[in-house]
C-alpha positions in Angstrom: -29.0 -24.5 -12.7 -32.7 -24.4 -13.3 -33.4 -20.7 -13.8 -31.7 -17.9 -15.7 -31.4 -16.0 -12.5 -29.1 -18.8 -11.2 -26.8 -18.1 -14.1 -26.6 -14.4 -13.2 -26.0 -15.0 -9.5 -23.0 -17.2 -10.2 -21.3 -14.5 -12.2 -19.5 -16.5 -14.9 -16.9 -14.7 -16.9 -18.2 -14.2 -20.4 -15.0 -15.2 -22.2 -14.7 -18.4 -20.1 -18.3 -19.6 -20.7 -18.1 -18.9 -24.4 -14.9 -20.9 -24.7 -16.4 -23.7 -22.6 -19.5 -24.0 -24.8 -17.4 -23.8 -28.0 -15.3 -26.8 -26.8 -18.6 -28.8 -26.5 -19.8 -27.8 -30.0 -22.0 -25.0 -29.0 -21.2 -21.6 -30.6 -22.8 -18.5 -29.3 -20.3 -16.0 -30.7 -16.7 -15.0 -30.3 -15.2 -14.5 -26.9 -14.5 -10.8 -26.1 -10.9 -9.8 -26.3 -9.6 -8.5 -22.9 -7.2 -5.6 -22.9 -3.6 -6.7 -22.5 -2.4 -6.0 -19.0 0.6 -3.7 -18.5 3.8 -5.6 -18.4 4.7 -6.7 -14.9 1.3 -5.7 -13.6 -1.1 -8.5 -12.6 -3.8 -6.2 -11.2 -7.3 -6.9 -12.5 -8.8 -4.4 -14.9 -11.2 -2.8 -12.4 -8.2 -1.9 -10.1 -6.3 -0.4 -13.0 -9.4 1.7 -13.8 -9.8 2.7 -10.2 -6.2 3.7 -10.0 -6.7 6.6 -12.4 -9.7 8.1 -10.5 -8.9 11.6 -9.1 -10.6 10.7 -5.8 -11.8 7.6 -4.1 -14.8 7.1 -1.8 -14.2 5.3 1.4 -16.2 2.3 0.0 -14.0 2.2 -3.1 -10.9 2.3 -1.0 -12.2 -0.5 1.2 -13.1 -2.6 -1.9 -9.5 -2.1 -3.1 -8.1 -3.5 0.1 -10.5 -6.4 0.1 -10.0 -7.1 -3.7 -13.7 -6.9 -4.5 -15.0 -5.5 -7.8 -18.2 -3.7 -6.6 -19.3 -3.2 -10.2 -18.8 -6.9 -11.1 -21.6 -9.3 -11.9 -23.4 -11.3 -9.1 -23.9 -10.6 -5.4 -21.4 -10.5 -2.6 -21.2 -13.3 -0.2 -21.7 -12.8 3.5 -17.9 -13.2 4.0 -17.2 -10.6 1.4 -19.7 -8.2 2.9 -18.2 -8.7 6.3 -14.7 -8.0 5.1 -15.8 -5.0 3.1 -17.6 -3.6 6.1 -14.6 -4.2 8.3 -12.2 -2.3 6.1 -14.7 0.5 5.6 -14.9 0.9 9.4 -11.2 1.0 9.6 -10.9 3.7 7.0 -13.7 5.8 8.5 -12.3 5.6 12.0 -8.9 6.7 10.6 -10.6 9.7 8.9 -12.5 10.7 12.1 -9.3 10.4 14.1 -7.4 12.7 11.7 -5.0 10.0 10.6 -6.3 9.9 7.0 -7.1 13.2 5.2 -10.6 13.2 3.6 -13.5 15.4 2.8 -17.2 14.7 3.2 -18.8 14.4 -0.3 -22.4 14.6 -1.5 -22.1 12.3 -4.4 -25.9 12.1 -4.8 -26.2 15.9 -4.7 -29.1 15.9 -2.3 -27.5 18.1 0.4 -26.6 15.1 2.7 -23.0 13.9 2.8 -23.0 10.1 2.6 -19.4 9.2 1.7 -15.9 10.4 2.3 -13.7 11.6 -0.6 -10.1 10.6 -0.4 -7.2 11.7 -2.7 -5.0 8.7 -3.8 -1.9 10.5 -2.5 -3.5 10.8 1.0 -4.5 7.1 0.9 -0.9 6.2 -0.1 0.6 8.3 2.7 -1.7 6.7 5.2 -0.7 3.2 4.0 3.0 4.1 4.3 2.5 5.4 7.8 0.6 2.2 8.8 3.0 -0.2 7.0 0.3 -1.2 4.5 0.7 -2.0 0.8 -1.0 0.5 -1.4 -4.0 -1.5 -2.8 -4.0 0.0 -6.3 -1.6 -0.4 -9.2 0.5 2.5 -10.4 2.8 4.7 -8.5 1.9 7.6 -6.2 4.9 9.9 -5.6 5.8 9.9 -1.9 8.9 10.9 0.0 11.5 8.2 0.0 12.2 8.3 3.8 10.1 8.2 6.9 11.3 11.7 7.9 10.3 13.1 4.5 6.9 11.4 4.8 6.3 12.9 8.2 7.3 16.3 6.9 4.9 16.0 4.0 2.1 14.9 6.3 2.8 17.8 8.6 2.9 20.3 5.7 -0.4 19.0 4.5 -2.0 19.2 7.9 -0.7 22.8 8.3 -2.1 23.8 5.0 -5.5 22.3 5.8 -5.5 24.1 9.1 -4.6 27.4 7.4 -7.5 27.1 5.0 -9.9 26.2 7.8 -8.7 29.3 9.7 -9.3 31.4 6.7 -12.8 30.1 6.2 -13.5 30.7 9.9 -12.2 34.3 9.7 -14.3 35.0 6.6 -17.4 33.6 8.3 -16.7 35.8 11.4 -16.2 38.9 9.2 -19.5 38.2 7.5 -21.3 37.8 10.8 -19.8 41.1 12.1 -20.7 42.9 9.0 -24.3 41.8 9.2 -24.4 42.8 12.9 -23.0 46.3 12.1 -25.4 46.7 9.2 -28.3 45.9 11.4 -27.1 48.5 14.0 -26.7 51.1 11.3 -30.3 50.4 10.0 -31.6 50.7 13.6 -29.9 54.1 14.2 -31.1 55.4 10.8 -34.7 54.5 11.9 -34.3 56.3 15.2 -32.8 59.4 13.4 -35.7 59.5 11.1 -38.2 59.3 14.0 -36.4 62.1 15.9 -36.3 64.3 12.8 -40.0 63.9 12.3 -40.6 64.6 16.1 -38.5 67.8 15.9 -40.4 68.9 12.8 -43.8 68.4 14.6 -42.6 70.3 17.7 -41.2 73.2 15.6 -44.5 73.4 13.7 -46.5 73.4 16.9 -44.3 76.1 18.4 -44.6 78.4 15.4 -48.3 77.9 15.4 -48.5 78.7 19.1 -46.5 81.9 18.6 -48.8 82.9 15.8 -51.9 82.4 17.9 -50.4 84.1 20.9 -49.2 87.3 19.1 -52.0 87.8 16.6 -55.6 88.5 16.6 -57.5 88.3 19.8 -54.5 86.9 21.7 -52.5 90.0 20.9 -55.3 92.4 21.9 -55.6 90.6 25.2 -51.9 90.9 25.9 -52.0 94.6 25.1 -54.9 95.1 27.6 -53.0 93.3 30.3 -49.8 95.4 29.7 -51.7 98.7 29.6 -53.8 97.8 32.6 -50.8 97.0 34.8 -49.0 100.2 33.7 -52.1 102.3 34.7 -53.0 100.5 37.9 -49.6 99.4 39.2 -47.5 102.4 38.2 -50.1 105.2 37.9 -49.1 105.7 34.3 -51.3 107.7 32.0 -50.9 105.6 28.9 -53.0 108.0 26.7 -50.7 111.0 27.4 -48.2 112.1 24.9 -45.3 111.6 27.4 -45.2 108.5 29.5 -44.1 109.0 33.1 -42.7 106.2 35.2 -41.7 103.9 32.4 -38.1 103.7 33.7 -39.4 102.3 37.1 -41.4 99.7 35.2 -38.3 98.6 33.2 -36.2 98.2 36.4 -38.9 96.1 38.0 -39.1 93.8 35.0 -35.3 93.4 35.0 -35.4 92.3 38.7 -37.7 89.4 37.9 -35.8 88.3 34.8 -38.1 89.8 32.2 -35.9 92.7 31.1 -36.8 94.8 28.0 -35.7 98.1 26.7 -37.6 101.4 27.4 -38.2 101.7 23.7 -39.8 98.3 23.4 -42.0 98.8 26.5 -43.0 102.3 25.3 -44.1 100.9 21.9 -46.2 98.1 23.6 -47.8 100.7 26.0 -48.6 103.0 23.1 -50.3 100.1 21.3 -52.2 99.3 24.5 -53.6 102.8 24.6 -55.2 102.0 21.3 -57.2 99.1 22.7 -58.0 100.6 26.1 -60.5 103.5 26.2 -59.4 106.6 28.1 -60.9 106.9 31.6 -63.9 109.3 31.8 -63.4 112.5 33.7 
């Protein structure tokens, strides 16, 4: 080794190199004391640590099958990289095929799922179904028989399907509610427009009545009524007693403009006030 980087790339164990140097009279400190392994468990420390994780990524699961400590010193060789990639492909294909239960996870929290999250129990069930040894130390409680394992897997799949159905139903309900709310808002807008339109028409109608029956318009109407009574029915509208008013009422009824004799008499009397009596 010529450079310090060569030392790092080789990845010597600290305890071993310190012991080796001490045997040759070079002391650089005491070797670190490694935690005592569990009795009957020959698994490396990094696997025992990984075994207590609540979830595993697909990369961590692949490294457990290969036996590679991804957090260890040094770089992986081409062979190690190839083996890791091979197992990662197997695990991902099993997930996509529905054989291995897993969820997409955004470990970097940037909105883009980059890894799969796997429960240890799901990984152990998949190993049992495929006849593989579970790659991590420690026990994961699984049914003792193949039938029990199949029932457990079926129950898990059914529960996942139920939750997916519930999520789909909630999403559909939300979409329907939004659509109904949009329709209600549209109808409210149309109702307000129609209400404003009716108010304008009512105001115009009242204004038209006022113009028609007051002032100059009323005077003109009285002249027309009085003139027709005088010319058409030979009525003397300035007399104290109006003759022929009954005939005029009947004719108005025939054309659909019926009024009472009292009403017609009142209008003719008012007409006599705006029409001058004929000269003798």
